[in-house]
N, C-alpha and C positions, 0 to 999 in steps of 0.2 A: 221804554225805559223803566226799569224797576223802581217803584216808589220808595223802596228802602235804600236805594243807591242813587242819590241825586247829585249829579255833576252838571256843571254849566260851563259853556265856552265864555271866555272873557277876552276882550280886545286889550292889547297893551302895546308897548313900544315895539315889541318884536312880533306883532301880529296876533293871531289867535293862539289860545292855549286852553286846555281843559283842566279844571281845578276841582278837587274834592270839596264838597260842602259839609262832609261829616267824616269821621274816622272810618277807614276801610281796612279790614283785616286781610292778611295774606290768604289767597285762595278764594276770596269772595268774588262774586260776579259784580263788577262795577255797573255795567248795564248790558242790556240786550237790545240791538238796534236793527231795524229793517232798512234796506237801502231805498233811496228815493227812486232809483232805477238800477237795473242790473242786466247783464247779458252774458251768455256763454261765449267763449272764444270760438272763432270760426273754424280754425283747423281742428281744434278739440272736438267740435261737433262733427266735422267731416270724417274724422277717424273713428266714429261710432262710440264716442264717450257719451252715452245716452243720458240726458238730463232734462228735467222739467224746463220747458221753454220760459217759464216765469221765475220760479224760485231756485232753479238749478239743482233741485233734489235729484240724486242719482236714481235712474229708473230701472237699471238692471238689478236682479237679485245678486246677493253676494257671490253665489256660485257662478252665475253667468259672468259677473265681473271678473272673477278669478280665471275662468276659462278663457276669456278674451285676452286678458293680460298675459296669460301663460302660453297662448296659442295651443291650448290642449283641451279639446272638446269633451274629453272623458273625465276631467277633474271633478271629484266629489268632495264637498266640505262636510265635516262632522257638525252636529248640532245645527241643522238647517232651520230649526225653530227660532234661532237667535237672529235670523235675518229680518230686518224691519220693513222691507219693501212690500207694499200692498198693491199688487198689479190690478186687483179688482177695482181699485179707485181711480186708475189712470183714465184720462179722457183726451180726446183729440179735438182740435178745432175742426168743425164740420166743413169749413171752406178750404183750408190749406193743409189739414192733417198734421200740423205740429202737435207734439204730445205734451200733456201736462200731468202732474202727479195727482191732481184732484180737480173736482168741479170748481172748488174755491179759487184755485190758481188760474184755471181757464177763464173764470168770470173776472178776476182781478186784472188779468192781462187785457181782456176785451175792453174793460171799462177805462183802463189807463192809456193804452197805446196800440193795441193789436188791431183795432178797426182800421187805422191808417196803414199799418205794416203788413196786414194779412195779404198774402199773394194769391189766395184762392186757387183756381186751376192753373195759374201761371207759375206755380212753385218750381217746376222743372224747366221753365222757359229761360234760356240763357240771355235772351234779349230784354227781359224785364228790367227796368231801371234799378230796382233793388238788388237783383241778382248780378247785374253788371257791377254795381258798387261793391258787393261782397267779393266777387271774383277779383276785382282790382286790388282790394285790401289784402286778400290772401296772397296775391302775387308780390305784394310789397312787404308783408309782415309774416315771415316764416316762423315756425316754432323755434325756440320757446317763445310763446306769446305773452305779451304784457299788457295788451289793450285790444279793443275791438271797435271798429267803425260803427257797429250796431248799437253800442252803448250811446253814441251820439245820435244815432237814428231814433232810438227810443226816447231820448230827451226831446227831440223835435216833435215826435209823434205825440208825446205826452202833452206838450203845449198845444199842439194842433187840436187834440181831442177835448181839452179842458174847457169847461164853461168859464172859469176864472183864469184866463191865460196869464194875466199879470202876476197872480199869486205864484204860479209855477216858475215864471221867469225870475221872480224874487228868490225862490228856493234855490234855483241853480246859481244865482248870483252870489249866494253865501259862500260858495267854495272859493278857495284861495286863488287870487288873481296875480298875474305876473306882468312885468313890463314887456314891451315888444321884443327886446333883445333876449330876455329870459325865455319868452315863449318860443322864439326861434330856436334856441338851444334845445328846448324840450322836444320840439317837433323833429329837429335834426337827429336827436338821440333815438326817437321812435322809428324814423323812416330811413335813416342812413344818409350817405353822401349825396344822393340825388333827390333830397327831400323837397326842394323847391318845385321841381317838375312834378314829382309825385303828388305833392300837396295840392297843386293846381288841378291835376287830373282828378283827384279825389273830390275836390270842391265842385268841379263841374258835374261829376256823376252824382254827388250828394244833392246838388241843386236840382238836377233832372229828376231825381227820385222823390225829393221831399220839400221842395221850395214852398215857403209860406210867407206871405207879405207881412204878417204880424211879427215874424222873426227875421226880417230881411237882413239885419246886421250879421246874423250868424252865417249868412251865405256870401258875405263879402270876403275878399282875401284876408283882411285883418281880423274880421269876426270869426272866420272859420279857423284861423290859426289860434285865436284865443280859446275857442271851443275845444280844439285839439289839445292845447296846453292844459286846460282845466281838467280834462280827463287824464292826461299824462301825469299831472301833479297829484290829483286827488283820488284817482281810481284805486280801489282796494281789491287786491286779488281775493278770489273766492275759490275754495276747493271743497268738493264733496265726493264721498266714496261709500258705496254700500258695503264693500269689503272691509273698509276701516270700521264702519259701524258694527259689523259682525264681529270683528276682532275685539272691539271694546266690550261688546256684550258677552263674548266668551271669557274675557278677562275677569268679568264680574261673577262668573259661575262659581258656586261652592262645590268643588270637586275633591274627591280623595287625592292624596298627594301623587300617587302613581298616574292617575288619569290627568291630573294637572300638568305633570311633567311631560306626558305624552302629547297633550294638546299644544303646550308651549313649543315643543320641539317641531311639531307639525307646522305651526304658524311661522316659526323662524325659517324653516326650509322653504315654505311657500313663498315668502317674501324674497328669499335668495333666488329662487327660480324665476320669479316675476322680474326681478332686477336684471337678470341675464337676458330675458326676452324683451322687456318693454322699457328698460332703463328707469329713469326717474319720472316718467309720464304715467303716474298712477291714477290721478284724480280727474273727475269732471271739473274743468277749470273755466273761470270767467272773471269778470270784475264788476264792481258796483260803486255807486257814490253814496257815502254815509255822512250825514251832516255832523253828528257828534264825533265819530271816529276821525273825520278829516280835521278836527280841531286838535287832535293829539299830536304834539311835537315829538321829535326824535330824541332819544338819549342812548348812548352806548352802554349805559347801565339802566335799562328800562325798569319801571316798577309795575308795568302791566303788559299784557299781550293779547292779541286777537286770536280767535279760533272759531270754527264752525261745527260745533258738536251735534247740532240738530240735523246734519246732512242736508242743509238747504242754505239759503242766503242770509239767515239770521246770524248776525255777528255778535259774539260774546266777547266782552272785554273783561279780563280776569286779572286781579291784583297778584303780582309776583312777590310782593312784600307788603308789610303794613304801610298804609298811606294815611297821613294825618289830615284833618280838616284844613283847608287852605293850601295844601301841597299840590304842585302840578302833577298831573297824571301823564306819563310819557311812555310811548312804545318805542320799539327799535325798527328802523327801516332796513337794518342789516341782519343777516342770519347769524347763527351762533358762531360759526367759523370766522366770519368776517369781523365779528365783535372782538375776537381774540387776537386780531392782527394789530400791527403798530398803529399809532395815532396817524402817522403819515398816510398809511394805506387806507385807513378808514375815511380820512378826509378826502382822499382822491376819489373813492367810490361815491361818497355823498355829494361831492361837488359835481361829478360827472352825471349823476342820475337825479339829484334833487336840488342842485344849484344853491347849496348853502354850506357854510363852514360850521361844524359842530363846536359848541362851547359848553358841553355837558361837564359835570364834575370830573369824569374820567379823563376827558380831553384836556381840561384845565390842569389837572394833576400831572399830565404827561407833556405839558407845554414846552419843557426844556429838553425833551427827547430829540435826538437828531432827526432831521427830515430826510431820512433815507429808508429804503425798504430792504429788509434782510434778503440774503440769497434765496432762502427757502420761499419767501413771499414773492420774490421776483419770478420764480419758477411757476408759481400759481397765478401770477398776474393775469395771464391770458384766460384763466378760467373764471375770472370775475365778470359775470354777465348778468343780464336781466333775469335769467332763470334762477340764479342764486338769490337775487333780491326777492323774487316771487315766493321762493320756498318758505321763507319765514311768514309771508303774508297769506299763504293758502294752507296753513296747518289745519288738519282735521283730526 
């Protein structure tokens, strides 16, 4: 947390909120936050979106990234010196060979959770309890992904490895809790119509792989549902991309006008070609739990937004407008297109995915609008899915 940008969570009648303790100017970084735990999505990793197993930093060079997304092994990028990936720093776990972007990440993972989760020579063994758990999850939760069972596994492993287990349990208990009915809705949303049977299968596999007496409640049907709902409600999407980093670096180059126009045209065409080949799946994606960010409430006219400009799991919260001392800092759980839809449509998305009715200034001002969806929005209704909700949250 930046010492010049002090914000604090505050409990009130409507739960947690984040409030500025000083004036913040538009464009200022409100804070930078590390997650208490994070994990790459399982399908994302399976499809060779190579990321640091700890901080999710993209491991491919920008050119390798472009070649994979294009399906074109001969693609060459200009200004290769603008790629920030340092392969000489990459390290692997000597036991299970998962890859890290640095010795520091390998050590951090080992000290926090990896001793429990390291598969060693069993990494390719389909019968290992952790591999069975991950395979079951992939078979239940197809792309576009919005969560990962391994985020919960890392929570358990963190507590199992910790000297002060109660401290970590207290950290995880800070995240928003829901009633049993709300939890069931969240799990249902994540797992679909067969969620009860799926949830019980996951719980049994989770127990086989990770059971710990100190955390026995997390392995009961009620406790596992609560753990699932905690991650479903508070998990923040993370997106990293070495290609995106290269583009940002190229944008900052001081070039003659003709060269600038040529480079911009090249980048525009590159992204068009990538979209044809890979669609919207551009980033290494995962999710994490952030104590401060989880305190940020939603607004349809947010005054701050999250991003991951460091190409890793460090979350930057940036002011979209001037924020005065004492004012609540709000982000949007909806993407730009969804925020432009009617109040009725916005409320429908928020109720289905986050279980609340928004009462931000924009929604209050539109309170007298008819509760109907326009024909144009009805046509797009089927396109409102978790992928769109993630787009806003994984901006790099």
